[in-house]
VMD Tcl script that draws the C-alpha trace (Angstrom):
set ca {
  {10.16 -34.98 -9.90}
  {11.63 -33.29 -13.03}
  {14.04 -31.67 -11.30}
  {14.88 -34.42 -8.86}
  {15.48 -36.59 -11.69}
  {18.26 -33.78 -12.68}
  {19.49 -33.47 -9.87}
  {20.41 -36.82 -9.32}
  {21.51 -37.49 -12.84}
  {24.05 -34.54 -12.66}
  {25.12 -35.71 -9.24}
  {26.02 -38.65 -10.45}
  {27.61 -37.15 -13.11}
  {29.47 -34.90 -11.41}
  {30.52 -37.75 -9.22}
  {31.93 -39.53 -12.55}
  {29.45 -42.05 -12.97}
  {27.57 -42.99 -16.17}
  {23.84 -42.51 -15.88}
  {20.90 -43.55 -17.83}
  {17.81 -43.22 -17.42}
  {14.38 -45.56 -17.36}
  {10.37 -44.67 -16.62}
  {10.92 -45.46 -13.21}
  {13.94 -43.76 -12.17}
  {17.95 -44.31 -13.18}
  {19.86 -46.29 -13.36}
  {23.80 -45.26 -12.57}
  {27.51 -46.86 -12.62}
  {29.65 -44.81 -9.52}
  {33.48 -45.54 -9.50}
  {34.23 -47.33 -6.45}
  {35.90 -44.18 -4.62}
  {32.76 -42.56 -5.33}
  {30.68 -44.96 -4.39}
  {32.30 -45.67 -1.37}
  {32.38 -41.67 -0.41}
  {28.91 -41.79 -0.66}
  {27.68 -45.16 0.73}
  {26.38 -46.31 -2.04}
  {27.21 -49.52 -4.39}
  {28.68 -48.89 -7.83}
  {25.55 -49.97 -9.51}
  {22.77 -49.08 -8.43}
  {19.17 -47.75 -9.63}
  {17.92 -45.11 -8.29}
  {13.48 -45.36 -7.23}
  {11.55 -42.12 -8.84}
  {8.11 -43.47 -9.18}
  {5.44 -42.99 -7.12}
  {4.79 -46.84 -7.01}
  {6.54 -48.75 -4.18}
  {10.21 -49.43 -4.74}
  {10.93 -52.59 -6.22}
  {13.93 -54.98 -4.28}
  {17.11 -53.63 -4.99}
  {16.32 -50.13 -5.96}
  {17.47 -46.84 -3.76}
  {14.40 -44.42 -3.03}
  {15.34 -41.18 -4.58}
  {12.12 -39.43 -4.15}
  {11.78 -35.91 -1.79}
  {12.54 -36.66 1.74}
  {14.87 -39.52 1.29}
  {17.92 -39.98 2.81}
  {19.59 -40.43 -0.62}
  {18.77 -37.12 -1.79}
  {19.07 -35.58 1.66}
  {22.66 -36.86 1.31}
  {23.71 -35.45 -2.18}
  {21.96 -32.13 -1.01}
  {24.07 -31.57 1.98}
  {26.82 -32.96 0.20}
  {26.01 -29.82 -2.44}
  {25.78 -27.46 -0.45}
  {28.96 -27.92 1.76}
  {31.28 -26.83 -0.67}
  {30.62 -23.93 -2.90}
  {31.06 -24.69 -7.02}
  {34.38 -23.55 -8.07}
  {34.33 -23.06 -11.70}
  {38.16 -22.52 -13.62}
  {38.67 -19.93 -16.26}
  {41.61 -18.24 -18.14}
  {41.79 -14.97 -19.72}
  {44.25 -13.98 -22.28}
  {46.87 -11.55 -22.50}
  {47.27 -8.39 -23.61}
  {50.58 -6.26 -24.94}
  {52.67 -5.72 -22.23}
  {52.70 -1.76 -20.30}
  {55.55 0.13 -18.89}
  {54.81 1.41 -15.40}
  {53.79 5.11 -15.45}
  {56.47 6.99 -13.41}
  {53.53 8.01 -10.86}
  {52.55 4.46 -9.69}
  {52.99 3.35 -6.84}
  {52.44 6.49 -4.82}
  {54.93 6.91 -2.34}
  {53.78 8.69 0.40}
  {56.56 8.94 3.24}
  {59.65 7.26 0.82}
  {61.49 7.82 -1.97}
  {62.61 5.27 -4.73}
  {66.30 4.22 -4.89}
  {67.09 2.81 -8.48}
  {64.78 0.95 -11.45}
  {61.83 -1.23 -11.38}
  {62.85 -4.57 -13.01}
  {59.98 -6.82 -14.72}
  {59.11 -9.56 -16.06}
  {55.93 -11.17 -16.73}
  {54.58 -14.47 -14.60}
  {51.04 -16.66 -14.73}
  {48.91 -15.26 -11.89}
  {45.87 -16.75 -10.39}
  {42.09 -14.68 -8.51}
  {39.60 -16.14 -6.95}
  {36.45 -13.96 -8.23}
  {33.44 -14.67 -5.66}
  {29.86 -14.40 -4.31}
  {29.46 -14.11 -0.98}
  {25.94 -14.14 0.63}
  {26.61 -11.70 3.57}
  {23.58 -12.53 6.42}
  {23.08 -10.04 9.56}
  {21.41 -12.17 12.12}
  {19.66 -9.71 15.29}
  {16.00 -9.73 15.68}
  {15.52 -10.49 12.22}
  {17.29 -11.50 9.44}
  {19.15 -9.84 6.94}
  {20.98 -10.55 3.90}
  {22.92 -9.00 0.73}
  {24.56 -10.91 -2.68}
  {28.31 -9.61 -2.82}
  {31.41 -10.43 -4.73}
  {35.21 -10.16 -3.77}
  {38.08 -10.79 -5.95}
  {40.93 -11.78 -4.06}
  {44.67 -12.27 -5.29}
  {45.89 -15.55 -4.40}
  {49.28 -15.19 -4.35}
  {49.39 -12.77 -1.89}
  {45.43 -12.72 -0.35}
  {44.90 -8.85 -1.54}
  {41.76 -8.05 -2.37}
  {41.69 -6.09 -6.09}
  {39.32 -5.17 -8.50}
  {37.25 -7.05 -10.22}
  {38.14 -8.83 -13.87}
  {36.44 -8.55 -16.71}
  {35.13 -12.19 -18.16}
  {33.98 -11.44 -21.37}
  {36.77 -13.11 -22.75}
  {37.36 -15.98 -20.40}
  {37.58 -19.52 -21.63}
  {37.06 -22.63 -19.42}
  {40.12 -24.39 -18.63}
  {41.10 -27.24 -16.58}
  {42.97 -25.62 -13.34}
  {44.79 -26.89 -11.06}
  {42.84 -26.72 -7.45}
  {44.05 -24.25 -5.05}
  {45.99 -25.44 -3.15}
  {47.34 -24.69 1.01}
  {48.66 -21.56 0.96}
  {46.04 -20.39 -1.76}
  {43.72 -21.39 0.61}
  {44.91 -19.84 3.72}
  {45.27 -16.55 1.81}
  {41.58 -16.39 0.33}
  {40.25 -17.74 4.15}
  {42.40 -14.29 5.40}
  {41.35 -11.91 3.14}
  {37.24 -12.74 3.47}
  {37.73 -12.57 7.16}
  {39.73 -9.35 6.50}
  {36.87 -7.83 3.95}
  {34.41 -9.51 7.00}
  {35.56 -7.57 9.80}
  {36.57 -4.33 8.39}
  {33.75 -4.06 5.40}
  {31.09 -6.13 5.75}
  {29.39 -3.59 8.55}
  {29.20 -1.04 6.24}
  {27.33 -3.02 3.84}
  {24.03 -3.80 5.91}
  {24.50 -0.28 7.32}
  {20.67 0.21 7.04}
  {19.92 -3.06 8.88}
  {22.03 -1.89 11.75}
  {20.01 1.51 11.96}
  {16.91 -0.09 12.15}
  {18.49 -2.72 14.99}
  {19.89 0.25 16.90}
  {16.35 2.06 16.48}
  {14.71 -0.90 17.49}
  {16.66 -1.31 20.39}
  {16.36 2.68 21.51}
  {12.51 1.93 21.19}
  {12.59 -0.81 23.65}
  {14.82 0.29 26.22}
  {12.97 3.59 26.28}
  {9.91 1.60 26.87}
  {11.47 -0.91 29.36}
  {12.49 2.25 31.20}
  {9.59 4.16 31.19}
  {7.37 0.57 32.46}
  {9.68 0.02 35.33}
  {9.92 3.91 36.01}
  {5.73 3.87 36.63}
  {6.31 0.74 38.22}
  {8.33 2.45 40.51}
  {6.34 5.12 41.19}
  {3.18 2.45 41.86}
  {5.08 0.44 44.71}
  {6.24 3.72 46.68}
  {2.37 4.72 46.99}
  {1.40 1.21 47.51}
  {3.80 0.66 50.48}
  {2.63 4.45 51.77}
  {-0.71 3.17 51.21}
  {0.03 0.05 53.25}
  {-2.01 -0.65 56.93}
  {-0.20 -2.23 59.04}
  {3.72 -2.53 58.62}
  {4.07 -6.06 58.24}
  {2.37 -5.01 54.61}
  {4.08 -2.49 54.38}
  {7.65 -4.44 54.40}
  {6.59 -6.44 51.79}
  {5.51 -4.26 49.46}
  {8.62 -2.42 50.21}
  {11.12 -5.37 49.83}
  {9.08 -6.24 46.53}
  {9.85 -2.48 45.40}
  {13.61 -2.73 45.92}
  {13.65 -6.24 44.02}
  {12.79 -4.21 40.65}
  {16.47 -3.14 40.39}
  {17.64 -6.99 39.51}
  {14.44 -7.49 37.55}
  {15.52 -4.38 34.71}
  {18.82 -6.14 35.10}
  {17.47 -9.63 33.33}
  {15.04 -7.93 31.41}
  {18.15 -5.52 29.69}
  {20.04 -8.49 29.48}
  {17.04 -10.48 27.65}
  {16.63 -7.42 25.53}
  {20.70 -7.67 24.76}
  {21.05 -10.83 23.92}
  {17.50 -11.01 21.41}
  {19.10 -7.36 19.89}
  {22.86 -8.74 19.37}
  {24.27 -8.76 15.82}
  {25.77 -11.57 14.66}
  {27.42 -11.21 10.96}
  {28.43 -14.26 8.73}
  {29.38 -15.02 5.06}
  {29.17 -17.64 2.71}
  {30.70 -18.60 -0.86}
  {27.64 -19.36 -2.77}
  {29.87 -19.54 -5.94}
  {33.64 -18.97 -7.36}
  {35.27 -18.66 -10.10}
  {39.52 -19.61 -10.58}
  {40.90 -17.09 -12.93}
  {44.11 -18.32 -14.28}
  {46.13 -15.22 -16.42}
  {49.16 -13.31 -16.97}
  {50.78 -10.27 -14.88}
  {53.86 -7.92 -15.41}
  {55.51 -7.99 -12.28}
  {57.25 -4.59 -11.42}
  {59.61 -4.78 -8.40}
  {60.78 -1.30 -7.27}
  {63.11 -0.82 -4.58}
  {62.58 2.06 -2.40}
  {64.56 3.54 0.73}
  {62.51 4.33 3.84}
  {65.14 6.85 6.22}
  {68.49 4.16 6.36}
  {66.41 1.08 5.10}
  {65.69 -0.14 1.69}
  {63.90 -2.95 0.34}
  {61.24 -3.36 -2.60}
  {57.73 -2.64 -3.59}
  {56.04 -4.82 -6.13}
  {53.40 -3.70 -8.32}
  {51.16 -5.76 -10.79}
  {50.09 -4.82 -14.18}
  {47.37 -7.58 -15.37}
  {47.89 -7.99 -18.96}
  {44.29 -9.55 -19.15}
  {42.53 -5.74 -19.15}
  {45.87 -3.65 -17.97}
  {45.04 -2.74 -14.75}
  {47.64 -1.67 -12.15}
  {47.54 -3.24 -8.97}
  {49.62 -2.20 -5.63}
  {50.64 -4.77 -2.97}
  {48.24 -5.61 -0.34}
  {48.03 -3.15 2.49}
  {50.11 -5.48 5.39}
  {46.83 -4.38 7.95}
  {43.64 -4.20 6.13}
  {44.84 -6.49 2.71}
  {43.27 -4.43 0.25}
  {45.90 -3.69 -2.87}
  {46.88 -0.06 -3.08}
  {49.25 1.91 -5.07}
  {49.32 5.19 -2.32}
  {51.13 3.88 0.05}
  {53.31 4.54 3.21}
  {56.27 1.87 4.61}
  {56.45 1.68 8.14}
  {59.66 2.21 9.88}
  {61.48 -1.04 10.66}
  {60.34 -4.01 8.53}
  {59.01 -1.60 5.81}
  {55.53 -2.81 5.92}
  {52.87 -1.42 3.33}
  {50.26 0.12 4.37}
  {47.44 2.37 2.79}
  {46.01 5.77 3.39}
  {43.62 4.01 5.19}
  {46.29 2.20 7.95}
  {49.33 4.04 7.31}
  {48.50 7.36 10.05}
  {49.83 9.66 7.64}
  {52.90 8.17 8.05}
  {54.08 8.32 11.85}
  {54.94 4.69 11.46}
  {57.61 2.99 14.46}
  {56.89 -0.46 15.94}
  {54.65 0.85 18.52}
  {52.34 2.65 15.60}
  {52.70 0.11 12.73}
  {49.27 -2.05 12.69}
  {51.28 -4.89 11.14}
  {54.09 -4.40 13.43}
  {51.89 -5.30 16.16}
  {48.64 -6.51 14.51}
  {45.27 -5.24 16.65}
  {42.52 -7.99 17.04}
  {39.29 -6.67 15.29}
  {37.18 -5.06 17.44}
  {33.67 -7.19 18.64}
  {30.63 -6.11 16.31}
  {28.40 -4.10 18.16}
  {25.49 -1.68 18.37}
  {25.48 1.02 20.54}
  {22.88 3.27 22.14}
  {22.29 5.99 24.81}
  {20.64 2.99 27.55}
  {17.71 5.19 29.68}
  {17.13 2.54 31.85}
  {21.15 2.42 33.45}
  {19.98 5.79 34.75}
  {19.01 6.64 38.40}
  {15.75 8.78 37.12}
  {14.38 5.58 35.35}
  {16.16 2.75 36.51}
  {14.50 3.19 40.48}
}
mol new
graphics top color blue
foreach p $ca { graphics top sphere $p radius 0.5 }
foreach p [lrange $ca 0 end-1] q [lrange $ca 1 end] { graphics top cylinder $p $q radius 0.2 }
display resetview
């Protein structure tokens, strides 16, 4: 009950209310808007004692409607803390950054210091197949463009009252999370995928052996039949084995199908300053610019985000037509006309699947 009391008191305080503890529960005063949102009165008494609740008091004990509603509201949104990082002395852009793999510089970089915001998230990655596996991982997103970047050191951070994420920042964070989920997340649970693959292969082999032996037994039984009518019934039953095998295989596929999900548990909104370097570049006859940022808090240089995988890169290709920035993995060694550029022609991510050889599909085992 002490944990319940503490949770209720903090929930009311977080909603802007005032809480006073009593021997049998809590007395609270809520702002009108928050009281309406929670379906409560502005003045309320929360009963936490084992004795029956007095008239006019709201039950707040384990299993009560009030506690369940507050817990659901708490789990619906990930808590976000806002901090700021102090800036250090500015740094100049090295001649080696960025590494242009299929383009050249066409001028001198211009720089200016600007504020920047990052979102450092703690993510629960869950794989649900035949069993449940999960990992706790972290992802840091540059909110300006949704690029995944290296984590910032928060040892010198101090809390601030930061503005909430605007619509563009929310969209960039969501796109970065979706891209990370389809690109990187399966590798983080590679061991679980391999276990799922082994189990699927084992179950398919057992299924193949079972139906192969059943087919042989039915064939022998048909030969031993004493009448044509009995032989016909046995052969008809044997002819239904392939359809039955297909149904069993579909059941196995549904049971083994992997489902990957990610949920942000907590997040830290980080405000700091960056030095923005705008570098003129040329690719064939097309001219454009590439932006490199230097984080003033730790001196780390960050390149632009890859237009295909959204990872910040300092070794980049530019596509032929629209000069999309692409990392080494997405740049296809510089062959980047409109047909090859994954940003000019976005490709839908491959559906998540576990592939194994299916012995039940072979004529020898399927019957």
